[in-house]
C-alpha positions in Angstrom: -17.5 -2.6 40.3 -13.1 -1.4 40.2 -10.8 -3.0 41.4 -8.0 -1.8 44.1 -5.6 -2.8 41.4 -6.3 -1.7 38.7 -4.0 1.6 38.3 -1.2 -0.7 39.6 1.9 -2.1 38.0 2.8 -5.4 38.0 6.0 -4.9 40.4 3.7 -2.7 42.5 1.6 -5.9 42.5 4.2 -8.3 43.4 5.6 -6.3 46.2 2.3 -6.8 47.9 1.4 -10.0 46.4 1.3 -13.6 49.4 2.3 -15.8 46.1 2.3 -16.4 42.8 1.1 -19.5 40.7 0.5 -21.4 37.7 -1.5 -23.9 36.2 1.5 -25.3 33.6 -0.8 -24.0 30.2 -1.8 -20.5 30.6 -3.2 -19.5 33.9 -1.0 -17.2 35.7 -2.3 -15.9 39.1 -0.9 -13.1 41.8 -2.1 -14.1 45.1 -3.1 -11.0 47.0 -3.8 -12.9 50.8 -3.2 -16.2 52.3 -6.6 -17.4 52.0 -5.8 -17.3 47.9 -2.9 -18.8 48.2 -4.8 -21.7 50.9 -7.4 -21.8 48.2 -4.6 -22.2 45.0 -2.6 -25.2 47.5 -6.1 -26.7 47.9 -7.0 -27.0 44.2 -3.2 -28.7 44.0 -1.4 -25.9 42.0 2.1 -27.9 40.5 3.6 -23.9 40.7 3.0 -21.8 43.3 5.6 -19.6 45.2 4.7 -18.3 48.2 6.5 -14.6 48.6 8.0 -15.6 51.7 10.2 -18.2 50.6 11.2 -15.7 47.7 11.9 -11.8 47.2 9.6 -9.4 44.8 12.8 -9.6 42.2 12.6 -13.6 41.5 8.9 -13.1 42.0 8.7 -11.2 38.9 10.9 -13.0 37.0 8.7 -15.9 37.9 5.5 -14.7 36.5 6.9 -13.1 33.5 8.7 -16.1 33.0 5.5 -18.4 33.5 3.1 -16.1 31.0 6.0 -16.3 28.2 6.1 -19.6 28.7 2.3 -20.1 28.5 0.0 -21.3 25.5 -1.8 -18.6 23.7 -4.5 -18.6 26.2 -2.4 -16.7 28.5 -3.7 -14.3 31.2 -2.4 -12.8 34.6 -5.0 -12.8 37.1 -4.7 -10.5 40.4 -6.7 -12.3 42.9 -8.2 -11.4 46.7 -10.4 -11.3 48.9 -12.5 -8.5 49.1 -14.1 -7.3 52.0 -17.2 -9.0 51.7 -14.9 -12.0 51.6 -15.6 -13.4 48.4 -12.5 -13.8 46.0 -11.8 -10.7 43.4 -10.3 -11.2 39.5 -8.6 -8.3 38.4 -7.5 -8.3 34.7 -3.5 -7.8 35.4 -2.8 -9.1 31.6 -5.6 -10.2 29.5 -5.9 -12.8 26.9 -3.3 -11.4 23.8 -2.6 -8.6 25.7 1.5 -8.3 25.9 3.1 -8.4 29.3 5.0 -5.5 28.5 2.0 -3.0 28.9 1.9 -3.6 32.6 5.2 -4.2 33.8 
């Protein structure tokens, strides 16, 4: 199955995001809709910034900073609710991949 974000760069994805979240270790998420943002709030992620409380430039720099400060298992996933109502994860920056390949 192909993600609708497969050919998107990180800047374009951030522009459309509802929020970004980080577990404080290695999981960085770009959350594309309110449902996903609400799930991260329910999971009690300490690091979560809603797009409405920031701007795309700061969100991009924060996500990049979180990634750079993560442990060696780090990755960035784009998460959204698909048309069937289930969670869809797209690995924007896979484990071991350079963030500069997608920025």
